[in-house]
N, C-alpha and C positions, 0 to 999 in steps of 0.2 A: 241155416237152410239145410233141409234134409229131404231126400226122396223126390226131387223135382226133375221134371223133364221140361225144358224151355226151348222154344224156337223163336228167336228174336232177330230176324234178318235186318241188317243195316243198323243195328243198335249195339250199345255196350250193355251186356247182361247185368254186371254188378259193378258199381262204382263205390269205392271206399276211400273217403277223403279224411284229412286231419287225423284225429285219434280213433278212428273207427276200426274195430276189429271184426273180421269176417271168418266164419267157419261154414264150409259147404261140404256135405257128405252124401254119398250114394246118389249122385245126380248126373244128368246129362244136359249140357247146355250147347246150343247152336246159336251163334251170333256173329256180328262183325268183330267185336272185341269181347273176349270172355270176361276178364276182370281187369279193371283199371284202378290202381290204388296209389295214393300219394300220402305223404305225412309220416306218422308214427304208428306203432302198434303192429299187429300181426294178421296175416292171412293164412288160413289152414284149409287145405283141400284134401279130402280123403275119399278114395273110391269115386273119382269124378272123371268124366269125359268132357272135354271142351273141343268143339269143332268151330273154327273161326275163319273168316276171310281176311282179317287183319291180325293184330297181335292176340295171342292166346291169353297171356298174362303180362300186364304192363305195370311195373313197379317203379315208383320214384320216391326220393327222400330217404327216410329211415325205416321203411317197411321191411319186415321179415316175412318170408313165406315158407311154409312147410307143405310140400306136395307129396302125399303118400298114396302110392298105387294110383297115380293119375295118368291119364292119356290126354295129350294135347295134340291135335292135328290142325295146323294152321297154314293158310295160304301166304301169310306174312311171317313175322318173327314168332316163334313158339313162345319163348320166355324172354322178355326184355326188361333189364334192370338198370336204373340210373342212380346217381348219387351214392348213398350208403346202403342201398337196398341189398338184402341178402336172401338167397333162395337155396333151399335144401330139397332135393327131389329123389324120389324113386318112381319108376314108371317109365313112360315113353313120351318123348317130345319130338314132333316132326314140325319143321318150319323152314323158312327161307330167310335167314338160317335158323337152326334149332334154338340157339341162345345168342343174345347180344348184351354186352355190358359196357358201361363207361364209368368214369370216376372211380370210386372205391367199391362199386357194386360187385357182387360175386354170385356165381351159380355153382353149387356143390352137387355133383352127381354121385349119389350114394347107391350105385348099382342099377341105375336106370339105363335107358337107351336114348341117345340123342341122334336124330337123323336130320341132316341138312338136305333140303330138297332143291 
């Protein structure tokens, strides 16, 4: 997905289950949940803005996410990772809290800004 402006109140903008891989570039998404992903494979966001009322990015299972020059502003958790999910990010994440992990999940901040609201 590239060059999209989407306003989806009360909905999950993108769902990536099982072995689905997703790349979103140069886009702005407003939704309840920006991206919900479970299973395997990878999520790549580049030059993306997510404005959400719940989770900005929700990962479960073995998903890997690369967030390059991404801005997430969430009324809920900015980036939430469970199981063996792994997130690498540059950019800005605002949320309550900015990130949350459990299990073996991890969030690597590679020069970005994490803001707990």
